[in-house]
N, C-alpha and C positions, 0 to 999 in steps of 0.2 A: 656097519652093516656090510656084509659081503653081498656081492651081486655084480651085475654088469649094467653100466649106464652107457647107452649109445645115443649119439646126436646125429640125426639124419637130416640131410638137405635133400628135399625131393621136389620134383616139379609140382606146382600148385594144384594141378588137376588130379594128382595122385594122393594128395594129403589125406583125404578121408579114408581111402582104401588102405593106405599104409597104417593109419591109426587103428582102423578096425582089425587089421591083421594082428597088430600088437596086442590089442585087447583080447582077441580070440585065443592067444597063447598065455594069457594071464599076466601080461605086463602092465605097468602103469605108464600112461602116456600124457605128456604135457599138451597144453593148448598150442596150436601152430603159431609160430612167430615168423615175421618176415626175415628172410635170409639176408645177412649183411653183405655188402659189396666191398670188395677190396680195390675197386676201381677208383682212380683219382677223379673226383667230380668235375674238374676242369677239362679232363680229356675224355670223359665218358660220353659215348654217342647216344646213350639211353638215360632216362631219368630214374630216380630212385623208385618212383611209382611203378615203372616198368620192371625193375628188378624185383620189387616186392610181389608183383603179380606173377612173376616167372617161377619163383622158388619159395618154399616154406621150410622152416626148421622145426623138427620134432625132437623131443628128448624122450627116450623110452628106457624104462628101468625094468630089468629082469632079476629074479632071484636065483635063476639057474641058467647055466651056460647052454644046456640042451634046448631050452625054450628060445634063447637068443639065436642059436643056429637054425632052428626050425623057422623062426620069424624071418631071418635074413634070406634063407632059401626061398621062402614064399615071396618076399619082396623082389628078389632077383627074377623069379618067374613072372611077376606082375609087370615088370618093366616092358613096355610095349615095343620100343625100338632102342638100338644102341645110342642114338643121339639124346635120349632122355637120361640124363646123368643123375645117379643117386649116390651121394657121398655120405660115408659113415665114419664117425670118429668114436672110438672106444675111449671114454673119458678117463678110465683108470690106467690103461696101458699107454694112452696117448698115441695109439696106432690108428691110422686112417687109411681109407681106400675108397676108390670109386668102384661100386659093385659092377662087375662085368662077367665074372665067372666064380665057380665054387671055391677056387683057391683064394679069392679075396676074402671070403667068409672065414676060412681057416686062418688067414693072416690076422684078422680082427679079433677072433675069439680064441684061437689056439695059443699054445705056449710058444 
């Protein structure tokens, strides 16, 4: 199957809005999953429950690149403040970026 599979880590309070944006452009969306922590549990100042509450992971599948670009542009506009990080991984190309500006979208979807 050709298409674009994106894995997004978004702040928990934005999960529903991001999932709805994806559905509105015709993408398939997974159920939200807790984002995994790379922190060493012995050194982490917060608990796994805190990490789970802070971020959620969504997998979004697009059949066309134009829909993916439209979606990511809308997600970028949805981000309320720069401290709200939205990380995206293109599963096929293995490119990843923290969405901050339109050039990040080109990096993820473009050649």
